[in-house]
N, C-alpha and C positions, 0 to 999 in steps of 0.2 A: 438851396442857398437863401438865407433870410437876411434881408437888409432892412435896417430900421433907421429912422432919423430921430435924433434927440432934439431937444428944444432949441439948441444952437444951430440946427440945420446940418450938423455933421452926420455922415452916414457911418454906422457901425455894424459889424457882422456878428451874428450869433452862430456859434459852433453847432453844427448838426449833431455831433456826439453828445453835447450837453442837453440838447432837446430830446435826443433818444433816451438819455439817462432819466430825464423827468418822465417820459412816457412809460419807461419800464417801471418806475416807482409807482405810477398810477395803476399800471396793470397789476403789480404785486398787491397793492391795496385792494383793488377790486377782487382779486383772487381770495385774499384773506377775508374780506367781507362776505363773499359767497360761502366760503367754508364755515364761517361763524353762523350764518343763517341756517345752513344745512344742519349744523350741530344743535342749534336751538330747536329746530323742527324735529 
């Protein structure tokens, strides 16, 4: 559970699923980069 305060002091909640989706995208990018490196070598 991630709680953040914006500049007005209000607390808002970031969905874990959204965070997970970002992490999956990063993972996919890393995988692609590794495959590209292997192909170059």
